[in-house]
C-alpha positions as CSV (number, residue, x, y, z in Angstrom):
1,M,-38.8,-48.1,-33.3
2,T,-36.2,-50.9,-32.7
3,D,-36.3,-54.0,-30.3
4,K,-34.5,-53.3,-26.9
5,I,-33.0,-56.7,-27.3
6,T,-31.2,-56.0,-30.6
7,D,-30.8,-52.2,-30.2
8,P,-26.6,-51.8,-30.0
9,V,-27.1,-48.8,-27.8
10,A,-29.3,-50.4,-25.3
11,L,-27.2,-53.3,-24.9
12,W,-24.0,-51.0,-24.7
13,Q,-25.7,-49.0,-21.7
14,K,-26.6,-51.9,-20.0
15,M,-23.2,-53.4,-20.2
16,V,-21.6,-50.2,-18.9
17,G,-24.2,-50.0,-16.3
18,E,-23.5,-53.6,-14.8
19,M,-19.6,-52.8,-15.1
20,E,-19.9,-49.6,-12.6
21,K,-22.2,-51.5,-10.2
22,G,-19.6,-54.1,-9.9
23,F,-16.5,-51.4,-9.8
24,N,-18.7,-49.6,-7.1
25,S,-19.4,-52.8,-5.0
26,F,-15.6,-53.8,-5.2
27,A,-14.4,-50.3,-4.5
28,T,-16.9,-50.2,-1.5
29,K,-15.6,-53.5,-0.1
30,A,-11.8,-52.5,-0.5
31,M,-12.7,-48.9,1.2
32,E,-14.0,-50.7,4.3
33,T,-11.1,-52.7,5.0
34,P,-8.2,-51.3,7.4
35,E,-5.4,-51.8,5.0
36,F,-7.1,-49.6,2.6
37,S,-7.2,-46.7,5.5
38,Q,-3.4,-47.6,6.4
39,A,-2.4,-47.1,2.7
40,M,-4.3,-43.9,2.2
41,N,-2.9,-42.4,5.2
42,R,0.7,-43.4,4.4
43,A,-0.1,-41.8,0.9
44,G,-1.2,-39.0,2.3
45,G,1.8,-38.5,4.7
46,A,3.9,-39.3,1.5
47,A,2.4,-36.5,-0.3
48,A,2.6,-34.1,2.4
49,G,6.2,-34.7,2.9
50,A,7.0,-34.5,-0.6
51,Q,4.8,-31.1,-0.9
52,K,7.1,-29.7,2.0
53,Q,10.6,-30.8,0.3
54,F,9.3,-29.3,-2.8
55,G,8.6,-26.1,-0.9
56,D,11.8,-25.7,0.7
57,L,13.6,-26.8,-2.5
58,M,11.9,-23.9,-4.5
59,E,12.7,-21.5,-1.4
60,K,16.3,-22.2,-1.5
61,Y,16.1,-21.7,-5.5
62,L,14.7,-18.6,-5.3
63,L,17.0,-17.6,-2.5
64,S,19.9,-18.5,-4.6
65,M,18.3,-16.4,-7.9
66,N,17.8,-13.7,-5.4
67,L,14.1,-13.7,-5.6
68,P,11.6,-13.4,-2.8
69,S,9.7,-16.4,-1.7
70,R,6.0,-17.0,-1.3
71,E,6.1,-16.0,2.7
72,Q,8.2,-13.1,1.6
73,M,5.9,-11.5,-1.0
74,T,2.9,-12.0,1.7
75,G,5.1,-10.2,4.2
76,I,5.4,-7.5,1.9
77,A,1.8,-7.3,0.6
78,E,0.8,-7.1,4.5
79,R,3.4,-4.0,5.1
80,L,1.9,-2.4,2.0
81,Q,-1.2,-2.4,3.2
82,S,-0.4,-1.3,6.4
83,I,1.1,1.9,5.0
84,E,-1.6,2.3,2.7
85,G,-4.2,2.4,5.5
86,Q,-2.0,4.8,7.5
87,L,-1.8,7.2,4.3
88,G,-5.5,6.9,4.1
89,E,-6.0,8.0,7.8
90,I,-3.3,11.0,7.0
91,R,-5.1,11.7,4.0
92,A,-8.4,12.2,6.0
93,M,-6.6,14.5,8.6
94,L,-5.2,16.5,5.8
95,N,-8.5,17.1,4.4
96,Q,-10.3,17.8,7.9
97,M,-7.4,20.5,8.1
98,S,-7.9,22.1,4.8
99,A,-12.0,22.3,6.1
100,N,-11.2,23.9,9.0
101,P,-10.5,27.6,8.8
102,A,-6.9,28.5,8.8
103,G,-6.3,29.7,12.3
104,S,-8.3,27.1,14.5
105,P,-6.5,23.9,15.4
106,I,-8.1,20.4,14.7
107,G,-11.0,19.6,17.2
108,S,-11.6,22.8,18.5
109,A,-15.0,24.4,19.1
110,L,-15.8,27.1,16.7
111,R,-15.7,30.6,18.3
112,P,-19.3,32.0,18.8
113,P,-20.2,35.1,16.8
114,R,-18.8,38.3,18.2
115,T,-21.3,40.8,18.8
116,K,-19.9,43.7,20.8
117,R,-18.7,46.4,19.3
118,P,-15.6,48.6,20.0
119,P,-16.2,51.7,21.3
120,S,-16.3,54.7,18.9
121,E,-13.8,56.8,18.3
122,G,-15.6,59.8,19.2
123,G,-15.4,59.1,23.3
124,G,-19.1,58.2,23.4
125,P,-20.6,56.9,26.7
126,K,-19.0,53.6,28.2
């Protein structure tokens, strides 16, 4: 086995480890300063503003191309889901109607069986 002092891979790993430690300590000190927080806040605000401007520009572009925007597509999808739900309810009601006898309305109680017989034609006792 080669000696750790003369091993180039071990030297490289040690050098990279030391560089990482130095960078981490520098970054930690830099992040603790109020200037860093202010700069990050400004950068976040600028990014949010740029994103809003890009969204507005894209919406105008889509409008000029006669294409729907993301908000419009979301609205269409929500309305489509509502219509599908209503169709499902209608389908369930139609299935319930087809399962019931032809003359009985939906939700009515079933009639009890008829046990009395009409009088015979011969004029039997009443």
